[in-house]
N, CA, C and O atoms as a MOPAC input file, in Angstrom:
PM7 MOZYME 1SCF
protein

 N    -48.62700 1    18.42300 1    -2.44400 1
 C    -47.61800 1    17.88000 1    -3.31200 1
 C    -46.51400 1    17.20300 1    -2.50900 1
 O    -45.34700 1    17.28100 1    -2.89300 1
 N    -46.84400 1    16.55100 1    -1.42300 1
 C    -45.83900 1    15.86900 1    -0.63400 1
 C    -45.60800 1    14.43500 1    -1.06300 1
 O    -44.83500 1    13.71200 1    -0.43500 1
 N    -46.26600 1    14.02200 1    -2.11800 1
 C    -46.12700 1    12.64300 1    -2.56400 1
 C    -44.84600 1    12.45000 1    -3.36600 1
 O    -44.53200 1    13.25200 1    -4.24400 1
 N    -44.10700 1    11.38800 1    -3.06400 1
 C    -42.87900 1    11.05300 1    -3.79600 1
 C    -42.85700 1     9.54400 1    -3.98300 1
 O    -42.81700 1     8.81200 1    -2.99400 1
 N    -42.88300 1     9.05200 1    -5.21900 1
 C    -43.03700 1     7.61700 1    -5.46700 1
 C    -41.78800 1     6.78300 1    -5.17800 1
 O    -41.85000 1     5.55400 1    -5.16500 1
 N    -40.69000 1     7.43200 1    -4.95400 1
 C    -39.45200 1     6.68400 1    -4.74500 1
 C    -39.08000 1     6.71300 1    -3.27700 1
 O    -39.15400 1     7.75400 1    -2.62600 1
 N    -38.67900 1     5.56100 1    -2.76100 1
 C    -38.29100 1     5.48800 1    -1.35400 1
 C    -36.91900 1     6.09600 1    -1.12500 1
 O    -36.14300 1     6.31400 1    -2.05600 1
 N    -36.64900 1     6.35800 1     0.13200 1
 C    -35.32800 1     6.89400 1     0.48400 1
 C    -34.28200 1     5.80100 1     0.33900 1
 O    -34.53700 1     4.63100 1     0.62500 1
 N    -33.13700 1     6.19300 1    -0.09500 1
 C    -32.03800 1     5.24400 1    -0.22100 1
 C    -31.40700 1     5.04900 1     1.14700 1
 O    -31.27300 1     5.98900 1     1.93100 1
 N    -31.02700 1     3.81700 1     1.41400 1
 C    -30.37500 1     3.54700 1     2.68700 1
 C    -28.95700 1     4.12500 1     2.66400 1
 O    -28.31100 1     4.18900 1     1.61800 1
 N    -28.49900 1     4.53800 1     3.82800 1
 C    -27.14700 1     5.10500 1     3.90500 1
 C    -26.14000 1     3.96800 1     3.87500 1
 O    -26.35900 1     2.93200 1     4.50200 1
 N    -25.06200 1     4.14300 1     3.16900 1
 C    -24.05000 1     3.09000 1     3.10600 1
 C    -23.39100 1     2.89800 1     4.46800 1
 O    -23.29500 1     3.83500 1     5.26100 1
 N    -22.93900 1     1.67300 1     4.73000 1
 C    -22.30200 1     1.37900 1     6.01900 1
 C    -20.92500 1     2.02600 1     6.12000 1
 O    -20.43900 1     2.29900 1     7.21700 1
 N    -20.31100 1     2.26500 1     4.99200 1
 C    -18.99800 1     2.88900 1     4.97200 1
 C    -19.15200 1     4.35000 1     4.57900 1
 O    -19.91400 1     4.65600 1     3.66200 1
 N    -18.44700 1     5.26700 1     5.25200 1
 C    -18.58600 1     6.67000 1     4.88200 1
 C    -18.09200 1     6.92000 1     3.45900 1
 O    -17.06600 1     6.38600 1     3.03800 1
 N    -18.83300 1     7.73000 1     2.74200 1
 C    -18.46600 1     8.05100 1     1.36400 1
 C    -17.40400 1     9.14100 1     1.39200 1
 O    -17.58600 1    10.18900 1     2.01100 1
 N    -16.30400 1     8.88100 1     0.72000 1
 C    -15.21800 1     9.84100 1     0.65100 1
 C    -15.16100 1    10.35500 1    -0.77800 1
 O    -14.89100 1     9.59900 1    -1.71100 1
 N    -15.41600 1    11.63500 1    -0.94000 1
 C    -15.42400 1    12.23400 1    -2.27800 1
 C    -14.19300 1    13.09600 1    -2.50000 1
 O    -14.28600 1    14.18200 1    -3.07200 1
 N    -13.06200 1    12.62500 1    -2.05800 1
 C    -11.82600 1    13.38300 1    -2.20600 1
 C    -11.12800 1    12.94900 1    -3.49400 1
 O    -10.65000 1    11.81800 1    -3.58000 1
 N    -11.06100 1    13.82400 1    -4.48900 1
 C    -10.43100 1    13.43000 1    -5.74600 1
 C     -8.92200 1    13.23700 1    -5.63100 1
 O     -8.28900 1    12.74000 1    -6.56200 1
 N     -8.35100 1    13.62200 1    -4.51000 1
 C     -6.91000 1    13.50600 1    -4.35100 1
 C     -6.49800 1    12.22600 1    -3.62800 1
 O     -5.32300 1    12.04700 1    -3.31000 1
 N     -7.44900 1    11.34000 1    -3.37000 1
 C     -7.10600 1    10.07700 1    -2.73000 1
 C     -6.21800 1     9.25300 1    -3.65100 1
 O     -6.39500 1     9.25500 1    -4.87000 1
 N     -5.28000 1     8.56200 1    -3.06600 1
 C     -4.36600 1     7.73300 1    -3.83800 1
 C     -4.98700 1     6.35700 1    -4.04400 1
 O     -5.65000 1     5.82500 1    -3.15400 1
 N     -4.76900 1     5.79500 1    -5.20500 1
 C     -5.19900 1     4.43200 1    -5.42900 1
 C     -4.02400 1     3.49600 1    -5.14400 1
 O     -2.91400 1     3.94400 1    -4.85600 1
 N     -4.28200 1     2.21400 1    -5.22800 1
 C     -3.26000 1     1.21300 1    -4.89700 1
 C     -1.99800 1     1.39300 1    -5.72600 1
 O     -0.88600 1     1.32300 1    -5.20300 1
 N     -2.17600 1     1.62400 1    -7.01500 1
 C     -0.99700 1     1.77000 1    -7.88000 1
 C     -0.13900 1     2.96100 1    -7.48100 1
 O      1.08400 1     2.91800 1    -7.61700 1
 N     -0.76900 1     4.02200 1    -6.99000 1
 C     -0.01100 1     5.20700 1    -6.57300 1
 C      0.83200 1     4.89200 1    -5.34000 1
 O      2.00100 1     5.26900 1    -5.27000 1
 N      0.23400 1     4.20000 1    -4.37000 1
 C      0.98200 1     3.83100 1    -3.16200 1
 C      2.16700 1     2.93500 1    -3.51900 1
 O      3.27500 1     3.12600 1    -3.01700 1
 N      1.92000 1     1.95400 1    -4.39500 1
 C      2.98900 1     1.04300 1    -4.80900 1
 C      4.05200 1     1.80600 1    -5.59200 1
 O      5.24600 1     1.55900 1    -5.42400 1
 N      3.62700 1     2.71800 1    -6.43600 1
 C      4.55700 1     3.50900 1    -7.23200 1
 C      5.46700 1     4.35800 1    -6.34400 1
 O      6.66200 1     4.48700 1    -6.61300 1
 N      4.90300 1     4.93000 1    -5.29500 1
 C      5.72200 1     5.72600 1    -4.37200 1
 C      6.76300 1     4.85800 1    -3.68000 1
 O      7.91400 1     5.26500 1    -3.52300 1
 N      6.35600 1     3.66200 1    -3.26800 1
 C      7.30300 1     2.73600 1    -2.65000 1
 C      8.40300 1     2.36300 1    -3.62200 1
 O      9.58100 1     2.34000 1    -3.26600 1
 N      8.01400 1     2.07300 1    -4.84300 1
 C      9.00500 1     1.69200 1    -5.85800 1
 C      9.96000 1     2.84600 1    -6.16100 1
 O     11.16400 1     2.63400 1    -6.31000 1
 N      9.42900 1     4.05900 1    -6.25200 1
 C     10.27300 1     5.22600 1    -6.52500 1
 C     11.32800 1     5.41000 1    -5.44200 1
 O     12.48900 1     5.68800 1    -5.74300 1
 N     10.92900 1     5.25800 1    -4.18600 1
 C     11.87800 1     5.39000 1    -3.07400 1
 C     12.97300 1     4.33900 1    -3.20300 1
 O     14.15200 1     4.63000 1    -3.00500 1
 N     12.57200 1     3.11900 1    -3.53500 1
 C     13.55300 1     2.04000 1    -3.65600 1
 C     14.49200 1     2.25800 1    -4.83700 1
 O     15.69800 1     2.04000 1    -4.72500 1
 N     13.94700 1     2.68200 1    -5.95400 1
 C     14.77900 1     2.85600 1    -7.13600 1
 C     15.69700 1     4.07100 1    -7.03000 1
 O     16.81100 1     4.05200 1    -7.55500 1
 N     15.24100 1     5.12100 1    -6.35800 1
 C     16.11800 1     6.29000 1    -6.17800 1
 C     17.29100 1     5.95300 1    -5.28100 1
 O     18.33900 1     6.59400 1    -5.35500 1
 N     17.12100 1     4.95100 1    -4.43700 1
 C     18.17900 1     4.54200 1    -3.51400 1
 C     18.63100 1     3.11600 1    -3.79800 1
 O     18.99500 1     2.38500 1    -2.87700 1
 N     18.61100 1     2.71600 1    -5.06800 1
 C     18.96000 1     1.33700 1    -5.40400 1
 C     20.36700 1     0.97300 1    -4.94700 1
 O     20.63700 1    -0.18200 1    -4.61800 1
 N     21.27000 1     1.96200 1    -4.92500 1
 C     22.65200 1     1.70400 1    -4.52400 1
 C     22.88700 1     1.99100 1    -3.04600 1
 O     24.00400 1     1.83500 1    -2.55100 1
 N     21.83800 1     2.41000 1    -2.34000 1
 C     21.91300 1     2.68100 1    -0.90000 1
 C     20.73400 1     2.01400 1    -0.19700 1
 O     19.81700 1     2.70300 1     0.24900 1
 N     20.74000 1     0.69600 1    -0.09200 1
 C     19.59300 1    -0.01600 1     0.48800 1
 C     19.23400 1     0.44500 1     1.90700 1
 O     18.05800 1     0.46500 1     2.26900 1
 N     20.22100 1     0.80800 1     2.69800 1
 C     19.91600 1     1.22800 1     4.07600 1
 C     19.12800 1     2.53400 1     4.10200 1
 O     18.23000 1     2.69300 1     4.93000 1
 N     19.44500 1     3.45600 1     3.22400 1
 C     18.68200 1     4.70500 1     3.13800 1
 C     17.25400 1     4.42000 1     2.68700 1
 O     16.30200 1     4.99700 1     3.21200 1
 N     17.11300 1     3.52900 1     1.71400 1
 C     15.77800 1     3.16100 1     1.24000 1
 C     14.98800 1     2.49300 1     2.35700 1
 O     13.79100 1     2.74000 1     2.50400 1
 N     15.64700 1     1.65200 1     3.14200 1
 C     14.95400 1     0.98200 1     4.25100 1
 C     14.49500 1     1.98600 1     5.30100 1
 O     13.43100 1     1.81800 1     5.89700 1
 N     15.27900 1     3.01500 1     5.53100 1
 C     14.87700 1     4.07200 1     6.46400 1
 C     13.62400 1     4.78400 1     5.94300 1
 O     12.69800 1     5.06400 1     6.70500 1
 N     13.60700 1     5.06800 1     4.65200 1
 C     12.44600 1     5.72900 1     4.03800 1
 C     11.21800 1     4.81500 1     4.04200 1
 O     10.09400 1     5.28400 1     4.22400 1
 N     11.43400 1     3.51300 1     3.84300 1
 C     10.31500 1     2.56400 1     3.87100 1
 C      9.67900 1     2.55300 1     5.25700 1
 O      8.45500 1     2.49900 1     5.37700 1
 N     10.49800 1     2.60400 1     6.29900 1
 C      9.95100 1     2.63500 1     7.66900 1
 C      9.11100 1     3.89300 1     7.88300 1
 O      8.08700 1     3.84500 1     8.56500 1
 N      9.53400 1     5.01000 1     7.31000 1
 C      8.73300 1     6.23400 1     7.38700 1
 C      7.41000 1     6.05900 1     6.64400 1
 O      6.36000 1     6.50400 1     7.10800 1
 N      7.47600 1     5.41300 1     5.50100 1
 C      6.27000 1     5.18700 1     4.71600 1
 C      5.29200 1     4.28900 1     5.46200 1
 O      4.07900 1     4.46700 1     5.34500 1
 N      5.80000 1     3.33200 1     6.22300 1
 C      4.92500 1     2.45000 1     6.98800 1
 C      4.08700 1     3.24800 1     7.98700 1
 O      2.92300 1     2.92600 1     8.22500 1
 N      4.67900 1     4.28400 1     8.56700 1
 C      3.93600 1     5.15100 1     9.47700 1
 C      2.84600 1     5.89500 1     8.70100 1
 O      1.71700 1     6.02000 1     9.17700 1
 N      3.18100 1     6.38200 1     7.52200 1
 C      2.19100 1     7.06600 1     6.68000 1
 C      1.04900 1     6.12300 1     6.31500 1
 O     -0.11200 1     6.53100 1     6.32000 1
 N      1.36600 1     4.86400 1     5.99700 1
 C      0.33500 1     3.89800 1     5.63800 1
 C     -0.59200 1     3.64300 1     6.81900 1
 O     -1.80900 1     3.55600 1     6.65700 1
 N     -0.01100 1     3.52400 1     8.00500 1
 C     -0.83100 1     3.29300 1     9.19600 1
 C     -1.78200 1     4.46500 1     9.41400 1
 O     -2.97300 1     4.27000 1     9.66000 1
 N     -1.25000 1     5.68200 1     9.32400 1
 C     -2.07700 1     6.87900 1     9.50500 1
 C     -3.16500 1     6.96600 1     8.43400 1
 O     -4.31100 1     7.29600 1     8.74000 1
 N     -2.81600 1     6.67600 1     7.19900 1
 C     -3.79000 1     6.73400 1     6.10700 1
 C     -4.88900 1     5.69000 1     6.30600 1
 O     -6.05100 1     5.94500 1     5.98900 1
 N     -4.53000 1     4.53000 1     6.82600 1
 C     -5.53200 1     3.49500 1     7.09000 1
 C     -6.47700 1     3.94200 1     8.19900 1
 O     -7.69000 1     3.75600 1     8.10100 1
 N     -5.92200 1     4.52600 1     9.24700 1
 C     -6.75000 1     5.00000 1    10.36000 1
 C     -7.69700 1     6.11400 1     9.91800 1
 O     -8.80100 1     6.23500 1    10.45000 1
 N     -7.27600 1     6.92300 1     8.95400 1
 C     -8.11000 1     8.02100 1     8.45100 1
 C     -9.07200 1     7.56500 1     7.36400 1
 O     -9.87400 1     8.36100 1     6.87500 1
 N     -9.00500 1     6.29000 1     6.97800 1
 C     -9.89200 1     5.76700 1     5.95200 1
 C     -9.46100 1     6.08500 1     4.53800 1
 O    -10.24400 1     5.93000 1     3.60100 1
 N     -8.23200 1     6.52500 1     4.37100 1
 C     -7.73800 1     6.88200 1     3.04400 1
 C     -7.04700 1     5.70400 1     2.35700 1
 O     -6.79500 1     5.74900 1     1.15300 1
 N     -6.74200 1     4.65900 1     3.11300 1
 C     -6.07800 1     3.47600 1     2.57700 1
 C     -6.82300 1     2.25200 1     3.07600 1
 O     -7.01400 1     2.07600 1     4.27900 1
 N     -7.23400 1     1.42600 1     2.16500 1
 C     -7.95200 1     0.20900 1     2.47600 1
 C     -7.03000 1    -0.73900 1     3.25000 1
 O     -5.86400 1    -0.88100 1     2.88200 1
 N     -7.52100 1    -1.39400 1     4.31600 1
 C     -6.66300 1    -2.31900 1     5.07400 1
 C     -6.04700 1    -3.42700 1     4.22200 1
 O     -4.90900 1    -3.82500 1     4.47200 1
 N     -6.76300 1    -3.92800 1     3.23200 1
 C     -6.18200 1    -4.98400 1     2.39600 1
 C     -5.06200 1    -4.42500 1     1.51700 1
 O     -4.08300 1    -5.12000 1     1.24600 1
 N     -5.20000 1    -3.18400 1     1.07300 1
 C     -4.12200 1    -2.55100 1     0.30300 1
 C     -2.90800 1    -2.30600 1     1.18200 1
 O     -1.76800 1    -2.47200 1     0.74900 1
 N     -3.16700 1    -1.91000 1     2.42300 1
 C     -2.05800 1    -1.71100 1     3.35100 1
 C     -1.32400 1    -3.02900 1     3.59400 1
 O     -0.09800 1    -3.06000 1     3.69000 1
 N     -2.08200 1    -4.10200 1     3.69100 1
 C     -1.46800 1    -5.40800 1     3.90300 1
 C     -0.51300 1    -5.75200 1     2.75500 1
 O      0.57100 1    -6.29000 1     2.97900 1
 N     -0.93000 1    -5.43700 1     1.53200 1
 C     -0.06000 1    -5.67800 1     0.38100 1
 C      1.19300 1    -4.82900 1     0.41600 1
 O      2.28200 1    -5.30100 1     0.08800 1
 N      1.04100 1    -3.57600 1     0.81400 1
 C      2.20200 1    -2.68800 1     0.94100 1
 C      3.14100 1    -3.18600 1     2.03900 1
 O      4.36000 1    -3.20700 1     1.86500 1
 N      2.56100 1    -3.58400 1     3.16900 1
 C      3.37400 1    -4.07200 1     4.28700 1
 C      4.10200 1    -5.35600 1     3.90900 1
 O      5.23700 1    -5.57700 1     4.33100 1
 N      3.45900 1    -6.19500 1     3.12100 1
 C      4.09400 1    -7.43400 1     2.68800 1
 C      5.31100 1    -7.13600 1     1.81600 1
 O      6.35000 1    -7.78300 1     1.94500 1
 N      5.17400 1    -6.15900 1     0.93300 1
 C      6.31300 1    -5.74500 1     0.10500 1
 C      7.41100 1    -5.13000 1     0.98100 1
 O      8.59400 1    -5.42500 1     0.81400 1
 N      6.99800 1    -4.28100 1     1.90500 1
 C      7.96200 1    -3.62900 1     2.79700 1
 C      8.72300 1    -4.66900 1     3.61300 1
 O      9.93400 1    -4.55000 1     3.80100 1
 N      8.01700 1    -5.68200 1     4.09500 1
 C      8.67400 1    -6.74400 1     4.87100 1
 C      9.78200 1    -7.39100 1     4.06300 1
 O     10.88700 1    -7.59700 1     4.56500 1
 N      9.48500 1    -7.71200 1     2.80300 1
 C     10.50100 1    -8.33800 1     1.94400 1
 C     11.70200 1    -7.41800 1     1.74900 1
 O     12.85100 1    -7.85500 1     1.81200 1
 N     11.42200 1    -6.14700 1     1.51200 1
 C     12.50200 1    -5.18600 1     1.25000 1
 C     13.32100 1    -4.88000 1     2.50100 1
 O     14.52600 1    -4.64400 1     2.41400 1
 N     12.67200 1    -4.88400 1     3.65500 1
 C     13.38100 1    -4.56500 1     4.90100 1
 C     14.21600 1    -5.72900 1     5.41000 1
 O     15.20800 1    -5.51400 1     6.10700 1
 N     13.83500 1    -6.96000 1     5.07500 1
 C     14.53300 1    -8.11800 1     5.63300 1
 C     15.47400 1    -8.81200 1     4.65600 1
 O     16.15400 1    -9.76700 1     5.03100 1
 N     15.52400 1    -8.35000 1     3.41700 1
 C     16.37800 1    -9.02500 1     2.44300 1
 C     17.82800 1    -8.54100 1     2.56100 1
 O     18.11700 1    -7.49500 1     3.14200 1
 N     18.70800 1    -9.33400 1     1.99500 1
 C     20.11400 1    -8.93400 1     1.94600 1
 C     20.28500 1    -7.89900 1     0.83500 1
 O     19.38300 1    -7.69000 1     0.02300 1
 N     21.43600 1    -7.26500 1     0.81000 1
 C     21.68700 1    -6.26500 1    -0.23400 1
 C     21.67700 1    -6.89500 1    -1.62700 1
 O     21.29800 1    -6.24600 1    -2.60100 1
 N     22.09100 1    -8.14800 1    -1.72000 1
 C     22.09000 1    -8.84100 1    -3.00700 1
 C     20.65200 1    -9.11700 1    -3.44900 1
 O     20.31100 1    -8.94000 1    -4.61900 1
 N     19.81500 1    -9.55100 1    -2.50700 1
 C     18.40500 1    -9.81100 1    -2.82100 1
 C     17.65300 1    -8.51700 1    -3.13400 1
 O     16.66300 1    -8.52200 1    -3.86500 1
 N     18.13200 1    -7.42400 1    -2.57600 1
 C     17.50700 1    -6.10900 1    -2.77200 1
 C     17.31900 1    -5.81000 1    -4.26400 1
 O     16.22800 1    -5.44700 1    -4.70300 1
 N     18.38800 1    -5.96700 1    -5.02200 1
 C     18.32700 1    -5.67800 1    -6.45700 1
 C     17.40000 1    -6.65000 1    -7.18500 1
 O     16.74600 1    -6.27900 1    -8.16000 1
 N     17.34500 1    -7.88700 1    -6.71200 1
 C     16.44700 1    -8.86600 1    -7.32900 1
 C     14.98800 1    -8.45800 1    -7.12700 1
 O     14.17400 1    -8.59100 1    -8.04000 1
 N     14.65700 1    -7.96100 1    -5.93300 1
 C     13.28300 1    -7.50200 1    -5.69000 1
 C     12.96000 1    -6.28000 1    -6.55300 1
 O     11.85500 1    -6.16600 1    -7.08400 1
 N     13.91300 1    -5.38200 1    -6.68800 1
 C     13.66400 1    -4.18800 1    -7.49700 1
 C     13.43400 1    -4.53300 1    -8.96100 1
 O     12.65400 1    -3.86900 1    -9.64400 1
 N     14.10800 1    -5.56500 1    -9.44200 1
 C     13.98700 1    -5.95900 1   -10.84300 1
 C     12.79600 1    -6.87800 1   -11.12100 1
 O     12.46400 1    -7.11600 1   -12.28200 1
 N     12.15700 1    -7.39100 1   -10.08400 1
 C     11.03400 1    -8.30600 1   -10.23400 1
 C      9.76300 1    -7.51100 1   -10.57200 1
 O      9.17000 1    -6.88500 1    -9.69300 1
 N      9.35500 1    -7.53600 1   -11.82800 1
 C      8.20700 1    -6.74300 1   -12.27500 1
 C      6.90100 1    -7.19200 1   -11.62800 1
 O      6.03600 1    -6.35700 1   -11.36100 1
 N      6.73800 1    -8.47300 1   -11.37200 1
 C      5.51000 1    -8.95900 1   -10.73100 1
 C      5.37600 1    -8.43000 1    -9.30200 1
 O      4.26700 1    -8.18800 1    -8.82800 1
 N      6.49600 1    -8.25300 1    -8.62800 1
 C      6.51300 1    -7.74200 1    -7.25300 1
 C      5.85700 1    -6.36900 1    -7.16300 1
 O      5.26700 1    -6.03800 1    -6.13500 1
 N      5.94800 1    -5.57400 1    -8.20600 1
 C      5.43800 1    -4.20200 1    -8.18600 1
 C      4.03700 1    -4.07200 1    -8.77400 1
 O      3.51000 1    -2.96300 1    -8.86700 1
 N      3.43400 1    -5.17200 1    -9.16700 1
 C      2.07900 1    -5.12400 1    -9.71700 1
 C      1.05900 1    -5.15400 1    -8.58500 1
 O      1.25300 1    -5.82400 1    -7.57000 1
 N     -0.03100 1    -4.41400 1    -8.78000 1
 C     -1.12700 1    -4.46200 1    -7.81200 1
 C     -1.66300 1    -5.88900 1    -7.77200 1
 O     -1.81400 1    -6.52400 1    -8.81500 1
 N     -1.94500 1    -6.38500 1    -6.59700 1
 C     -2.45700 1    -7.73600 1    -6.44600 1
 C     -1.38600 1    -8.78100 1    -6.22300 1
 O     -1.70100 1    -9.96400 1    -6.09200 1
 N     -0.10500 1    -8.36800 1    -6.17500 1
 C      0.97500 1    -9.32100 1    -5.93200 1
 C      0.78600 1    -9.96000 1    -4.56000 1
 O      0.44800 1    -9.28000 1    -3.59100 1
 N      1.00100 1   -11.24200 1    -4.48800 1
 C      0.96100 1   -11.95100 1    -3.21200 1
 C      2.21700 1   -12.80500 1    -3.10900 1
 O      2.65600 1   -13.39300 1    -4.09700 1
 N      2.78900 1   -12.87100 1    -1.92700 1
 C      3.99200 1   -13.70000 1    -1.75500 1
 C      3.66000 1   -15.17600 1    -1.95000 1
 O      2.55300 1   -15.62300 1    -1.65000 1
 N      4.62300 1   -15.91200 1    -2.44900 1
 C      4.41700 1   -17.34000 1    -2.68200 1
 C      4.32000 1   -18.11000 1    -1.37300 1
 O      3.44500 1   -18.96100 1    -1.21200 1
 N      5.21800 1   -17.81200 1    -0.43700 1
 C      5.22300 1   -18.48200 1     0.86500 1
 C      4.79800 1   -17.48900 1     1.92500 1
 O      5.61800 1   -16.72100 1     2.42800 1
 N      3.52900 1   -17.50100 1     2.26600 1
 C      3.01400 1   -16.56200 1     3.25900 1
 C      3.21300 1   -17.15900 1     4.63800 1
 O      2.76000 1   -18.26800 1     4.92100 1
 N      3.89800 1   -16.41000 1     5.49500 1
 C      4.11200 1   -16.82500 1     6.87400 1
 C      3.20200 1   -16.04800 1     7.78500 1
 O      2.90500 1   -14.88300 1     7.52000 1
 N      2.75100 1   -16.67300 1     8.85900 1
 C      1.86100 1   -16.00800 1     9.80500 1
 C      2.58000 1   -14.94700 1    10.62100 1
 O      1.94400 1   -13.98500 1    11.05100 1
 N      3.88300 1   -15.08400 1    10.85100 1
 C      4.63600 1   -14.15500 1    11.69200 1
 C      5.14100 1   -12.95500 1    10.92400 1
 O      5.95100 1   -12.18700 1    11.44400 1
 N      4.69300 1   -12.78000 1     9.72800 1
 C      5.25500 1   -11.76200 1     8.85200 1
 C      5.11000 1   -10.35200 1     9.40300 1
 O      6.06800 1    -9.58000 1     9.34400 1
 N      3.96800 1    -9.99300 1     9.92700 1
 C      3.75100 1    -8.60700 1    10.39100 1
 C      3.87100 1    -8.46800 1    11.85400 1
 O      3.71600 1    -7.36800 1    12.38500 1

């Protein structure tokens, strides 16, 4: 009874992660937004927290928990928030499109990261 009509499935090139606690893109963006909104009146404190989050994103990417393209989107948002003036800060926080998954900057510069 060693006969089996179905062939073996090939192993995927990417390791399968079955962790139900993995964060999706919206969760990562939501955490960034929460930090910014909790410190809306203290942009420097929020910027300090964003820099900490950037380290977390790097570590999560290295561990395979964050997709590199998702990290790029987070870093692009972080760049805008870290380099804007305090007046622009509130404009970014109020921009609903900025916080949507899939947001891309209008003027992408190569030196951004």
